[in-house]
Structures are given as structure tokens and as C-alpha cells.
PyMOL Python script that loads the backbone (N, CA, C, O; Angstrom):
from pymol import cmd

cmd.read_pdbstr("""\
ATOM      1  N   MET A   1       1.762  -5.109  15.381  1.00  0.00           N
ATOM      2  CA  MET A   1       0.772  -4.671  14.431  1.00  0.00           C
ATOM      3  C   MET A   1       1.419  -4.528  13.054  1.00  0.00           C
ATOM      4  O   MET A   1       2.525  -4.003  12.929  1.00  0.00           O
ATOM      5  N   TYR A   2       0.733  -4.992  12.045  1.00  0.00           N
ATOM      6  CA  TYR A   2       1.215  -4.910  10.669  1.00  0.00           C
ATOM      7  C   TYR A   2       0.180  -4.223   9.798  1.00  0.00           C
ATOM      8  O   TYR A   2      -1.023  -4.288  10.054  1.00  0.00           O
ATOM      9  N   TRP A   3       0.666  -3.577   8.783  1.00  0.00           N
ATOM     10  CA  TRP A   3      -0.184  -2.824   7.870  1.00  0.00           C
ATOM     11  C   TRP A   3      -0.006  -3.323   6.436  1.00  0.00           C
ATOM     12  O   TRP A   3       1.109  -3.608   5.999  1.00  0.00           O
ATOM     13  N   VAL A   4      -1.111  -3.422   5.719  1.00  0.00           N
ATOM     14  CA  VAL A   4      -1.080  -3.553   4.272  1.00  0.00           C
ATOM     15  C   VAL A   4      -1.403  -2.165   3.768  1.00  0.00           C
ATOM     16  O   VAL A   4      -2.336  -1.523   4.252  1.00  0.00           O
ATOM     17  N   TYR A   5      -0.637  -1.698   2.799  1.00  0.00           N
ATOM     18  CA  TYR A   5      -0.850  -0.339   2.322  1.00  0.00           C
ATOM     19  C   TYR A   5      -0.874  -0.299   0.805  1.00  0.00           C
ATOM     20  O   TYR A   5      -0.222  -1.094   0.128  1.00  0.00           O
ATOM     21  N   ILE A   6      -1.635   0.640   0.299  1.00  0.00           N
ATOM     22  CA  ILE A   6      -1.646   0.930  -1.127  1.00  0.00           C
ATOM     23  C   ILE A   6      -1.178   2.366  -1.266  1.00  0.00           C
ATOM     24  O   ILE A   6      -1.763   3.287  -0.696  1.00  0.00           O
ATOM     25  N   LEU A   7      -0.111   2.541  -2.034  1.00  0.00           N
ATOM     26  CA  LEU A   7       0.408   3.876  -2.303  1.00  0.00           C
ATOM     27  C   LEU A   7       0.001   4.297  -3.706  1.00  0.00           C
ATOM     28  O   LEU A   7      -0.138   3.467  -4.604  1.00  0.00           O
ATOM     29  N   LYS A   8      -0.185   5.584  -3.879  1.00  0.00           N
ATOM     30  CA  LYS A   8      -0.478   6.134  -5.196  1.00  0.00           C
ATOM     31  C   LYS A   8       0.619   7.125  -5.555  1.00  0.00           C
ATOM     32  O   LYS A   8       0.970   7.997  -4.760  1.00  0.00           O
ATOM     33  N   SER A   9       1.150   6.982  -6.754  1.00  0.00           N
ATOM     34  CA  SER A   9       2.149   7.922  -7.252  1.00  0.00           C
ATOM     35  C   SER A   9       1.425   9.134  -7.812  1.00  0.00           C
ATOM     36  O   SER A   9       0.609   9.019  -8.726  1.00  0.00           O
ATOM     37  N   ILE A  10       1.732  10.286  -7.257  1.00  0.00           N
ATOM     38  CA  ILE A  10       1.143  11.526  -7.761  1.00  0.00           C
ATOM     39  C   ILE A  10       1.678  11.828  -9.154  1.00  0.00           C
ATOM     40  O   ILE A  10       0.955  12.344 -10.006  1.00  0.00           O
ATOM     41  N   LYS A  11       2.934  11.507  -9.379  1.00  0.00           N
ATOM     42  CA  LYS A  11       3.608  11.786 -10.646  1.00  0.00           C
ATOM     43  C   LYS A  11       3.046  10.957 -11.802  1.00  0.00           C
ATOM     44  O   LYS A  11       2.836  11.475 -12.899  1.00  0.00           O
ATOM     45  N   ALA A  12       2.803   9.666 -11.549  1.00  0.00           N
ATOM     46  CA  ALA A  12       2.484   8.761 -12.656  1.00  0.00           C
ATOM     47  C   ALA A  12       1.118   8.091 -12.548  1.00  0.00           C
ATOM     48  O   ALA A  12       0.771   7.277 -13.404  1.00  0.00           O
ATOM     49  N   ASN A  13       0.333   8.412 -11.518  1.00  0.00           N
ATOM     50  CA  ASN A  13      -0.980   7.796 -11.324  1.00  0.00           C
ATOM     51  C   ASN A  13      -0.874   6.261 -11.319  1.00  0.00           C
ATOM     52  O   ASN A  13      -1.695   5.570 -11.923  1.00  0.00           O
ATOM     53  N   ARG A  14       0.139   5.751 -10.633  1.00  0.00           N
ATOM     54  CA  ARG A  14       0.367   4.315 -10.482  1.00  0.00           C
ATOM     55  C   ARG A  14       0.157   3.943  -9.025  1.00  0.00           C
ATOM     56  O   ARG A  14       0.131   4.806  -8.147  1.00  0.00           O
ATOM     57  N   TYR A  15       0.006   2.644  -8.777  1.00  0.00           N
ATOM     58  CA  TYR A  15      -0.211   2.150  -7.428  1.00  0.00           C
ATOM     59  C   TYR A  15       0.862   1.134  -7.052  1.00  0.00           C
ATOM     60  O   TYR A  15       1.405   0.429  -7.902  1.00  0.00           O
ATOM     61  N   TYR A  16       1.149   1.080  -5.758  1.00  0.00           N
ATOM     62  CA  TYR A  16       2.080   0.110  -5.205  1.00  0.00           C
ATOM     63  C   TYR A  16       1.432  -0.489  -3.963  1.00  0.00           C
ATOM     64  O   TYR A  16       0.846   0.229  -3.153  1.00  0.00           O
ATOM     65  N   ILE A  17       1.538  -1.802  -3.817  1.00  0.00           N
ATOM     66  CA  ILE A  17       0.939  -2.507  -2.686  1.00  0.00           C
ATOM     67  C   ILE A  17       2.049  -3.183  -1.898  1.00  0.00           C
ATOM     68  O   ILE A  17       2.924  -3.829  -2.474  1.00  0.00           O
ATOM     69  N   GLY A  18       2.011  -3.033  -0.573  1.00  0.00           N
ATOM     70  CA  GLY A  18       3.018  -3.665   0.268  1.00  0.00           C
ATOM     71  C   GLY A  18       2.502  -3.891   1.673  1.00  0.00           C
ATOM     72  O   GLY A  18       1.346  -3.591   1.972  1.00  0.00           O
ATOM     73  N   HIS A  19       3.363  -4.426   2.544  1.00  0.00           N
ATOM     74  CA  HIS A  19       3.016  -4.574   3.962  1.00  0.00           C
ATOM     75  C   HIS A  19       4.235  -4.225   4.801  1.00  0.00           C
ATOM     76  O   HIS A  19       5.375  -4.346   4.353  1.00  0.00           O
ATOM     77  N   THR A  20       3.972  -3.788   6.029  1.00  0.00           N
ATOM     78  CA  THR A  20       5.032  -3.339   6.918  1.00  0.00           C
ATOM     79  C   THR A  20       4.536  -3.317   8.355  1.00  0.00           C
ATOM     80  O   THR A  20       3.334  -3.382   8.613  1.00  0.00           O
ATOM     81  N   ASN A  21       5.481  -3.224   9.288  1.00  0.00           N
ATOM     82  CA  ASN A  21       5.098  -3.006  10.687  1.00  0.00           C
ATOM     83  C   ASN A  21       5.377  -1.562  11.114  1.00  0.00           C
ATOM     84  O   ASN A  21       5.143  -1.197  12.266  1.00  0.00           O
ATOM     85  N   ASN A  22       5.877  -0.743  10.182  1.00  0.00           N
ATOM     86  CA  ASN A  22       6.135   0.667  10.476  1.00  0.00           C
ATOM     87  C   ASN A  22       5.760   1.491   9.241  1.00  0.00           C
ATOM     88  O   ASN A  22       6.584   1.721   8.356  1.00  0.00           O
ATOM     89  N   LEU A  23       4.527   1.919   9.204  1.00  0.00           N
ATOM     90  CA  LEU A  23       3.969   2.583   8.020  1.00  0.00           C
ATOM     91  C   LEU A  23       4.674   3.901   7.701  1.00  0.00           C
ATOM     92  O   LEU A  23       4.965   4.172   6.536  1.00  0.00           O
ATOM     93  N   VAL A  24       4.949   4.708   8.692  1.00  0.00           N
ATOM     94  CA  VAL A  24       5.595   6.004   8.466  1.00  0.00           C
ATOM     95  C   VAL A  24       6.997   5.807   7.889  1.00  0.00           C
ATOM     96  O   VAL A  24       7.373   6.463   6.917  1.00  0.00           O
ATOM     97  N   LYS A  25       7.765   4.899   8.496  1.00  0.00           N
ATOM     98  CA  LYS A  25       9.118   4.623   8.019  1.00  0.00           C
ATOM     99  C   LYS A  25       9.085   4.106   6.577  1.00  0.00           C
ATOM    100  O   LYS A  25       9.893   4.518   5.744  1.00  0.00           O
ATOM    101  N   ARG A  26       8.153   3.209   6.294  1.00  0.00           N
ATOM    102  CA  ARG A  26       8.092   2.619   4.949  1.00  0.00           C
ATOM    103  C   ARG A  26       7.714   3.663   3.904  1.00  0.00           C
ATOM    104  O   ARG A  26       8.286   3.668   2.813  1.00  0.00           O
ATOM    105  N   LEU A  27       6.778   4.534   4.207  1.00  0.00           N
ATOM    106  CA  LEU A  27       6.414   5.598   3.270  1.00  0.00           C
ATOM    107  C   LEU A  27       7.617   6.501   3.016  1.00  0.00           C
ATOM    108  O   LEU A  27       7.871   6.894   1.877  1.00  0.00           O
ATOM    109  N   ASN A  28       8.355   6.828   4.069  1.00  0.00           N
ATOM    110  CA  ASN A  28       9.562   7.645   3.906  1.00  0.00           C
ATOM    111  C   ASN A  28      10.599   6.955   3.020  1.00  0.00           C
ATOM    112  O   ASN A  28      11.270   7.611   2.223  1.00  0.00           O
ATOM    113  N   GLU A  29      10.730   5.643   3.157  1.00  0.00           N
ATOM    114  CA  GLU A  29      11.662   4.899   2.313  1.00  0.00           C
ATOM    115  C   GLU A  29      11.244   4.970   0.839  1.00  0.00           C
ATOM    116  O   GLU A  29      12.081   5.156  -0.044  1.00  0.00           O
ATOM    117  N   HIS A  30       9.958   4.822   0.592  1.00  0.00           N
ATOM    118  CA  HIS A  30       9.473   4.921  -0.786  1.00  0.00           C
ATOM    119  C   HIS A  30       9.733   6.317  -1.354  1.00  0.00           C
ATOM    120  O   HIS A  30      10.165   6.454  -2.498  1.00  0.00           O
ATOM    121  N   ASN A  31       9.475   7.332  -0.566  1.00  0.00           N
ATOM    122  CA  ASN A  31       9.617   8.705  -1.060  1.00  0.00           C
ATOM    123  C   ASN A  31      11.055   9.218  -1.078  1.00  0.00           C
ATOM    124  O   ASN A  31      11.328  10.268  -1.660  1.00  0.00           O
ATOM    125  N   SER A  32      11.967   8.498  -0.453  1.00  0.00           N
ATOM    126  CA  SER A  32      13.365   8.924  -0.482  1.00  0.00           C
ATOM    127  C   SER A  32      14.159   8.185  -1.556  1.00  0.00           C
ATOM    128  O   SER A  32      15.355   8.429  -1.722  1.00  0.00           O
ATOM    129  N   GLY A  33      13.501   7.283  -2.287  1.00  0.00           N
ATOM    130  CA  GLY A  33      14.165   6.560  -3.360  1.00  0.00           C
ATOM    131  C   GLY A  33      14.897   5.313  -2.922  1.00  0.00           C
ATOM    132  O   GLY A  33      15.657   4.748  -3.708  1.00  0.00           O
ATOM    133  N   LYS A  34      14.695   4.857  -1.685  1.00  0.00           N
ATOM    134  CA  LYS A  34      15.385   3.666  -1.182  1.00  0.00           C
ATOM    135  C   LYS A  34      14.792   2.367  -1.724  1.00  0.00           C
ATOM    136  O   LYS A  34      15.419   1.311  -1.637  1.00  0.00           O
ATOM    137  N   THR A  35      13.593   2.446  -2.278  1.00  0.00           N
ATOM    138  CA  THR A  35      12.949   1.262  -2.849  1.00  0.00           C
ATOM    139  C   THR A  35      13.068   1.334  -4.363  1.00  0.00           C
ATOM    140  O   THR A  35      12.465   2.191  -5.009  1.00  0.00           O
ATOM    141  N   LYS A  36      13.854   0.423  -4.915  1.00  0.00           N
ATOM    142  CA  LYS A  36      14.190   0.463  -6.340  1.00  0.00           C
ATOM    143  C   LYS A  36      12.950   0.486  -7.242  1.00  0.00           C
ATOM    144  O   LYS A  36      12.902   1.236  -8.216  1.00  0.00           O
ATOM    145  N   SER A  37      11.955  -0.335  -6.914  1.00  0.00           N
ATOM    146  CA  SER A  37      10.790  -0.452  -7.789  1.00  0.00           C
ATOM    147  C   SER A  37       9.869   0.767  -7.771  1.00  0.00           C
ATOM    148  O   SER A  37       9.014   0.907  -8.646  1.00  0.00           O
ATOM    149  N   THR A  38      10.034   1.646  -6.789  1.00  0.00           N
ATOM    150  CA  THR A  38       9.137   2.796  -6.700  1.00  0.00           C
ATOM    151  C   THR A  38       9.833   4.139  -6.891  1.00  0.00           C
ATOM    152  O   THR A  38       9.163   5.167  -6.991  1.00  0.00           O
ATOM    153  N   LYS A  39      11.155   4.151  -6.944  1.00  0.00           N
ATOM    154  CA  LYS A  39      11.858   5.438  -6.934  1.00  0.00           C
ATOM    155  C   LYS A  39      11.614   6.279  -8.179  1.00  0.00           C
ATOM    156  O   LYS A  39      11.765   7.499  -8.118  1.00  0.00           O
ATOM    157  N   GLY A  40      11.250   5.690  -9.282  1.00  0.00           N
ATOM    158  CA  GLY A  40      10.979   6.457 -10.493  1.00  0.00           C
ATOM    159  C   GLY A  40       9.627   7.143 -10.504  1.00  0.00           C
ATOM    160  O   GLY A  40       9.311   7.882 -11.436  1.00  0.00           O
ATOM    161  N   TYR A  41       8.819   6.899  -9.463  1.00  0.00           N
ATOM    162  CA  TYR A  41       7.451   7.430  -9.443  1.00  0.00           C
ATOM    163  C   TYR A  41       7.178   8.320  -8.236  1.00  0.00           C
ATOM    164  O   TYR A  41       6.018   8.583  -7.917  1.00  0.00           O
ATOM    165  N   ILE A  42       8.214   8.784  -7.567  1.00  0.00           N
ATOM    166  CA  ILE A  42       8.094   9.664  -6.404  1.00  0.00           C
ATOM    167  C   ILE A  42       7.428  10.966  -6.837  1.00  0.00           C
ATOM    168  O   ILE A  42       7.746  11.455  -7.921  1.00  0.00           O
ATOM    169  N   PRO A  43       6.547  11.542  -6.077  1.00  0.00           N
ATOM    170  CA  PRO A  43       6.166  11.250  -4.687  1.00  0.00           C
ATOM    171  C   PRO A  43       4.982  10.281  -4.598  1.00  0.00           C
ATOM    172  O   PRO A  43       4.141  10.204  -5.494  1.00  0.00           O
ATOM    173  N   TRP A  44       4.951   9.555  -3.495  1.00  0.00           N
ATOM    174  CA  TRP A  44       3.895   8.609  -3.178  1.00  0.00           C
ATOM    175  C   TRP A  44       3.051   9.134  -2.022  1.00  0.00           C
ATOM    176  O   TRP A  44       3.562   9.778  -1.106  1.00  0.00           O
ATOM    177  N   VAL A  45       1.766   8.852  -2.078  1.00  0.00           N
ATOM    178  CA  VAL A  45       0.856   9.151  -0.964  1.00  0.00           C
ATOM    179  C   VAL A  45       0.100   7.874  -0.623  1.00  0.00           C
ATOM    180  O   VAL A  45      -0.069   6.999  -1.471  1.00  0.00           O
ATOM    181  N   ILE A  46      -0.343   7.776   0.598  1.00  0.00           N
ATOM    182  CA  ILE A  46      -1.103   6.603   1.024  1.00  0.00           C
ATOM    183  C   ILE A  46      -2.524   6.716   0.497  1.00  0.00           C
ATOM    184  O   ILE A  46      -3.214   7.705   0.742  1.00  0.00           O
ATOM    185  N   ALA A  47      -2.954   5.689  -0.229  1.00  0.00           N
ATOM    186  CA  ALA A  47      -4.311   5.643  -0.767  1.00  0.00           C
ATOM    187  C   ALA A  47      -5.232   4.793   0.114  1.00  0.00           C
ATOM    188  O   ALA A  47      -6.438   5.029   0.170  1.00  0.00           O
ATOM    189  N   ARG A  48      -4.649   3.799   0.803  1.00  0.00           N
ATOM    190  CA  ARG A  48      -5.455   2.921   1.658  1.00  0.00           C
ATOM    191  C   ARG A  48      -4.531   2.150   2.597  1.00  0.00           C
ATOM    192  O   ARG A  48      -3.399   1.821   2.243  1.00  0.00           O
ATOM    193  N   THR A  49      -5.029   1.870   3.790  1.00  0.00           N
ATOM    194  CA  THR A  49      -4.318   1.002   4.730  1.00  0.00           C
ATOM    195  C   THR A  49      -5.294   0.027   5.361  1.00  0.00           C
ATOM    196  O   THR A  49      -6.485   0.312   5.483  1.00  0.00           O
ATOM    197  N   GLU A  50      -4.785  -1.112   5.756  1.00  0.00           N
ATOM    198  CA  GLU A  50      -5.540  -2.097   6.529  1.00  0.00           C
ATOM    199  C   GLU A  50      -4.607  -2.640   7.611  1.00  0.00           C
ATOM    200  O   GLU A  50      -3.427  -2.882   7.356  1.00  0.00           O
ATOM    201  N   LYS A  51      -5.132  -2.828   8.800  1.00  0.00           N
ATOM    202  CA  LYS A  51      -4.332  -3.232   9.949  1.00  0.00           C
ATOM    203  C   LYS A  51      -4.550  -4.721  10.255  1.00  0.00           C
ATOM    204  O   LYS A  51      -5.672  -5.223  10.184  1.00  0.00           O
ATOM    205  N   PHE A  52      -3.444  -5.423  10.601  1.00  0.00           N
ATOM    206  CA  PHE A  52      -3.505  -6.844  10.920  1.00  0.00           C
ATOM    207  C   PHE A  52      -2.657  -7.144  12.147  1.00  0.00           C
ATOM    208  O   PHE A  52      -1.691  -6.438  12.437  1.00  0.00           O
ATOM    209  N   ALA A  53      -3.027  -8.190  12.855  1.00  0.00           N
ATOM    210  CA  ALA A  53      -2.316  -8.560  14.080  1.00  0.00           C
ATOM    211  C   ALA A  53      -0.999  -9.263  13.796  1.00  0.00           C
ATOM    212  O   ALA A  53      -0.055  -9.133  14.575  1.00  0.00           O
ATOM    213  N   THR A  54      -0.915 -10.004  12.701  1.00  0.00           N
ATOM    214  CA  THR A  54       0.305 -10.769  12.419  1.00  0.00           C
ATOM    215  C   THR A  54       0.838 -10.464  11.021  1.00  0.00           C
ATOM    216  O   THR A  54       0.114 -10.014  10.134  1.00  0.00           O
ATOM    217  N   LYS A  55       2.128 -10.728  10.866  1.00  0.00           N
ATOM    218  CA  LYS A  55       2.780 -10.530   9.575  1.00  0.00           C
ATOM    219  C   LYS A  55       2.190 -11.466   8.522  1.00  0.00           C
ATOM    220  O   LYS A  55       2.012 -11.064   7.372  1.00  0.00           O
ATOM    221  N   SER A  56       1.889 -12.696   8.897  1.00  0.00           N
ATOM    222  CA  SER A  56       1.360 -13.650   7.920  1.00  0.00           C
ATOM    223  C   SER A  56      -0.021 -13.222   7.415  1.00  0.00           C
ATOM    224  O   SER A  56      -0.328 -13.401   6.237  1.00  0.00           O
ATOM    225  N   GLU A  57      -0.850 -12.665   8.287  1.00  0.00           N
ATOM    226  CA  GLU A  57      -2.159 -12.157   7.841  1.00  0.00           C
ATOM    227  C   GLU A  57      -1.976 -10.995   6.859  1.00  0.00           C
ATOM    228  O   GLU A  57      -2.658 -10.920   5.837  1.00  0.00           O
ATOM    229  N   ALA A  58      -1.056 -10.101   7.182  1.00  0.00           N
ATOM    230  CA  ALA A  58      -0.801  -8.953   6.316  1.00  0.00           C
ATOM    231  C   ALA A  58      -0.267  -9.415   4.963  1.00  0.00           C
ATOM    232  O   ALA A  58      -0.681  -8.898   3.925  1.00  0.00           O
ATOM    233  N   PHE A  59       0.642 -10.376   4.965  1.00  0.00           N
ATOM    234  CA  PHE A  59       1.205 -10.877   3.712  1.00  0.00           C
ATOM    235  C   PHE A  59       0.118 -11.523   2.844  1.00  0.00           C
ATOM    236  O   PHE A  59       0.068 -11.304   1.633  1.00  0.00           O
ATOM    237  N   ARG A  60      -0.748 -12.318   3.474  1.00  0.00           N
ATOM    238  CA  ARG A  60      -1.847 -12.948   2.714  1.00  0.00           C
ATOM    239  C   ARG A  60      -2.752 -11.902   2.083  1.00  0.00           C
ATOM    240  O   ARG A  60      -3.152 -12.035   0.927  1.00  0.00           O
ATOM    241  N   ARG A  61      -3.072 -10.863   2.843  1.00  0.00           N
ATOM    242  CA  ARG A  61      -3.941  -9.803   2.308  1.00  0.00           C
ATOM    243  C   ARG A  61      -3.235  -9.039   1.188  1.00  0.00           C
ATOM    244  O   ARG A  61      -3.863  -8.696   0.187  1.00  0.00           O
ATOM    245  N   GLU A  62      -1.950  -8.773   1.344  1.00  0.00           N
ATOM    246  CA  GLU A  62      -1.193  -8.100   0.287  1.00  0.00           C
ATOM    247  C   GLU A  62      -1.282  -8.908  -1.010  1.00  0.00           C
ATOM    248  O   GLU A  62      -1.540  -8.349  -2.076  1.00  0.00           O
ATOM    249  N   GLN A  63      -1.069 -10.211  -0.918  1.00  0.00           N
ATOM    250  CA  GLN A  63      -1.122 -11.068  -2.106  1.00  0.00           C
ATOM    251  C   GLN A  63      -2.525 -11.083  -2.710  1.00  0.00           C
ATOM    252  O   GLN A  63      -2.679 -11.087  -3.931  1.00  0.00           O
ATOM    253  N   GLU A  64      -3.537 -11.091  -1.858  1.00  0.00           N
ATOM    254  CA  GLU A  64      -4.919 -11.064  -2.343  1.00  0.00           C
ATOM    255  C   GLU A  64      -5.180  -9.786  -3.144  1.00  0.00           C
ATOM    256  O   GLU A  64      -5.751  -9.837  -4.234  1.00  0.00           O
ATOM    257  N   ILE A  65      -4.762  -8.650  -2.603  1.00  0.00           N
ATOM    258  CA  ILE A  65      -4.972  -7.377  -3.299  1.00  0.00           C
ATOM    259  C   ILE A  65      -4.191  -7.349  -4.605  1.00  0.00           C
ATOM    260  O   ILE A  65      -4.701  -6.876  -5.621  1.00  0.00           O
ATOM    261  N   LYS A  66      -2.972  -7.845  -4.591  1.00  0.00           N
ATOM    262  CA  LYS A  66      -2.167  -7.863  -5.816  1.00  0.00           C
ATOM    263  C   LYS A  66      -2.811  -8.722  -6.901  1.00  0.00           C
ATOM    264  O   LYS A  66      -2.641  -8.455  -8.091  1.00  0.00           O
ATOM    265  N   ASN A  67      -3.548  -9.749  -6.494  1.00  0.00           N
ATOM    266  CA  ASN A  67      -4.203 -10.608  -7.474  1.00  0.00           C
ATOM    267  C   ASN A  67      -5.347  -9.911  -8.200  1.00  0.00           C
ATOM    268  O   ASN A  67      -5.704 -10.300  -9.312  1.00  0.00           O
ATOM    269  N   PHE A  68      -5.924  -8.882  -7.579  1.00  0.00           N
ATOM    270  CA  PHE A  68      -6.966  -8.166  -8.317  1.00  0.00           C
ATOM    271  C   PHE A  68      -6.612  -6.715  -8.588  1.00  0.00           C
ATOM    272  O   PHE A  68      -7.499  -5.880  -8.766  1.00  0.00           O
ATOM    273  N   LYS A  69      -5.326  -6.412  -8.622  1.00  0.00           N
ATOM    274  CA  LYS A  69      -4.852  -5.073  -8.939  1.00  0.00           C
ATOM    275  C   LYS A  69      -5.336  -4.652 -10.323  1.00  0.00           C
ATOM    276  O   LYS A  69      -5.289  -5.438 -11.270  1.00  0.00           O
ATOM    277  N   SER A  70      -5.790  -3.440 -10.431  1.00  0.00           N
ATOM    278  CA  SER A  70      -6.292  -2.820 -11.656  1.00  0.00           C
ATOM    279  C   SER A  70      -7.678  -3.306 -12.062  1.00  0.00           C
ATOM    280  O   SER A  70      -8.247  -2.790 -13.023  1.00  0.00           O
ATOM    281  N   GLY A  71      -8.224  -4.271 -11.364  1.00  0.00           N
ATOM    282  CA  GLY A  71      -9.560  -4.750 -11.686  1.00  0.00           C
ATOM    283  C   GLY A  71     -10.635  -4.019 -10.900  1.00  0.00           C
ATOM    284  O   GLY A  71     -10.354  -3.055 -10.187  1.00  0.00           O
ATOM    285  N   ILE A  72     -11.847  -4.480 -11.035  1.00  0.00           N
ATOM    286  CA  ILE A  72     -12.992  -3.859 -10.367  1.00  0.00           C
ATOM    287  C   ILE A  72     -12.837  -3.921  -8.851  1.00  0.00           C
ATOM    288  O   ILE A  72     -13.105  -2.935  -8.165  1.00  0.00           O
ATOM    289  N   LYS A  73     -12.409  -5.067  -8.318  1.00  0.00           N
ATOM    290  CA  LYS A  73     -12.237  -5.186  -6.867  1.00  0.00           C
ATOM    291  C   LYS A  73     -11.206  -4.193  -6.346  1.00  0.00           C
ATOM    292  O   LYS A  73     -11.389  -3.608  -5.279  1.00  0.00           O
ATOM    293  N   PHE A  74     -10.131  -4.003  -7.091  1.00  0.00           N
ATOM    294  CA  PHE A  74      -9.093  -3.060  -6.682  1.00  0.00           C
ATOM    295  C   PHE A  74      -9.656  -1.637  -6.648  1.00  0.00           C
ATOM    296  O   PHE A  74      -9.413  -0.896  -5.696  1.00  0.00           O
ATOM    297  N   LYS A  75     -10.390  -1.264  -7.661  1.00  0.00           N
ATOM    298  CA  LYS A  75     -10.990   0.076  -7.719  1.00  0.00           C
ATOM    299  C   LYS A  75     -11.980   0.283  -6.587  1.00  0.00           C
ATOM    300  O   LYS A  75     -12.074   1.380  -6.038  1.00  0.00           O
ATOM    301  N   GLN A  76     -12.722  -0.761  -6.232  1.00  0.00           N
ATOM    302  CA  GLN A  76     -13.659  -0.654  -5.114  1.00  0.00           C
ATOM    303  C   GLN A  76     -12.923  -0.421  -3.799  1.00  0.00           C
ATOM    304  O   GLN A  76     -13.410   0.318  -2.944  1.00  0.00           O
ATOM    305  N   LEU A  77     -11.764  -1.036  -3.626  1.00  0.00           N
ATOM    306  CA  LEU A  77     -10.956  -0.804  -2.418  1.00  0.00           C
ATOM    307  C   LEU A  77     -10.589   0.669  -2.277  1.00  0.00           C
ATOM    308  O   LEU A  77     -10.597   1.223  -1.178  1.00  0.00           O
ATOM    309  N   LEU A  78     -10.276   1.279  -3.386  1.00  0.00           N
ATOM    310  CA  LEU A  78      -9.807   2.664  -3.349  1.00  0.00           C
ATOM    311  C   LEU A  78     -10.917   3.661  -3.059  1.00  0.00           C
ATOM    312  O   LEU A  78     -10.644   4.769  -2.598  1.00  0.00           O
ATOM    313  N   ILE A  79     -12.168   3.285  -3.322  1.00  0.00           N
ATOM    314  CA  ILE A  79     -13.261   4.229  -3.057  1.00  0.00           C
ATOM    315  C   ILE A  79     -13.956   3.955  -1.726  1.00  0.00           C
ATOM    316  O   ILE A  79     -14.786   4.752  -1.290  1.00  0.00           O
ATOM    317  N   THR A  80     -13.624   2.830  -1.072  1.00  0.00           N
ATOM    318  CA  THR A  80     -14.202   2.560   0.242  1.00  0.00           C
ATOM    319  C   THR A  80     -13.345   3.207   1.317  1.00  0.00           C
ATOM    320  O   THR A  80     -12.323   3.824   1.016  1.00  0.00           O
ATOM    321  N   GLU A  81     -13.746   3.071   2.528  1.00  0.00           N
ATOM    322  CA  GLU A  81     -13.036   3.668   3.664  1.00  0.00           C
ATOM    323  C   GLU A  81     -11.547   3.360   3.606  1.00  0.00           C
ATOM    324  O   GLU A  81     -11.155   2.194   3.587  1.00  0.00           O
ATOM    325  N   SER A  82     -10.725   4.383   3.578  1.00  0.00           N
ATOM    326  CA  SER A  82      -9.283   4.214   3.411  1.00  0.00           C
ATOM    327  C   SER A  82      -8.562   3.824   4.687  1.00  0.00           C
ATOM    328  O   SER A  82      -7.580   3.085   4.621  1.00  0.00           O
ATOM    329  N   TRP A  83      -8.996   4.278   5.819  1.00  0.00           N
ATOM    330  CA  TRP A  83      -8.266   4.041   7.062  1.00  0.00           C
ATOM    331  C   TRP A  83      -9.125   3.186   7.979  1.00  0.00           C
ATOM    332  O   TRP A  83     -10.197   3.614   8.406  1.00  0.00           O
ATOM    333  N   GLN A  84      -8.663   1.986   8.283  1.00  0.00           N
ATOM    334  CA  GLN A  84      -9.371   1.130   9.217  1.00  0.00           C
ATOM    335  C   GLN A  84      -8.888   1.429  10.626  1.00  0.00           C
ATOM    336  O   GLN A  84      -7.697   1.638  10.860  1.00  0.00           O
ATOM    337  N   SER A  85      -9.810   1.447  11.539  1.00  0.00           N
ATOM    338  CA  SER A  85      -9.400   1.644  12.929  1.00  0.00           C
ATOM    339  C   SER A  85      -9.262   0.293  13.592  1.00  0.00           C
ATOM    340  O   SER A  85      -9.866  -0.695  13.175  1.00  0.00           O
ATOM    341  N   GLY A  86      -8.434   0.274  14.657  1.00  0.00           N
ATOM    342  CA  GLY A  86      -8.038  -0.920  15.367  1.00  0.00           C
ATOM    343  C   GLY A  86      -9.109  -1.808  15.802  1.00  0.00           C
ATOM    344  O   GLY A  86      -8.843  -2.844  16.412  1.00  0.00           O
TER     345      GLY A  86
END
""", "prot")
cmd.dss("prot")
cmd.show_as("cartoon", "prot")
cmd.util.cbc("prot")
cmd.orient("prot")
């Protein structure tokens, strides 16, 4: 199982989009400063997740979301259901 996730920085009101097969571990990595691109904006909270069966599906969805980051579609993602069930 793979997850696409959107994190929100409480400190800077910024967003980060990624994918992983271990959501808890990845969030901990972001909040511990192990990810160079996000360490200046700690703490991070999960704003949205989506579940996928394969890594390639998750990667495609991550790229799709990144293509409309900060636009209307991105904002709509954040106000719709945040947690998808299996």
C-alpha cells in the first residue's frame, strides 16, 4: 500500500506533497529535520492522504497534485474529505 500525502507547515502555512509506503515514518522524518526541503518549516501536520495499491499509481497522483499546487484544484483537495478509506 502506498500513500500520497499533503503536509501543511504550521509555522509557515506552506504545503508539501509526497508519496510513501510508510506514512507515520515519513511524517516523523519530515518533523525531525531529516528531509532537507522541509526542515525549515517544522512542524508539519497531515492535511490530506490518498491510498494507492502501487508505487507507480501513487507517483502519478503526486505529480498530478503538484501540477495544480496553489491553484483552485489544489484548494478544493484541501477542503474535501482528507482521509480516504481502503
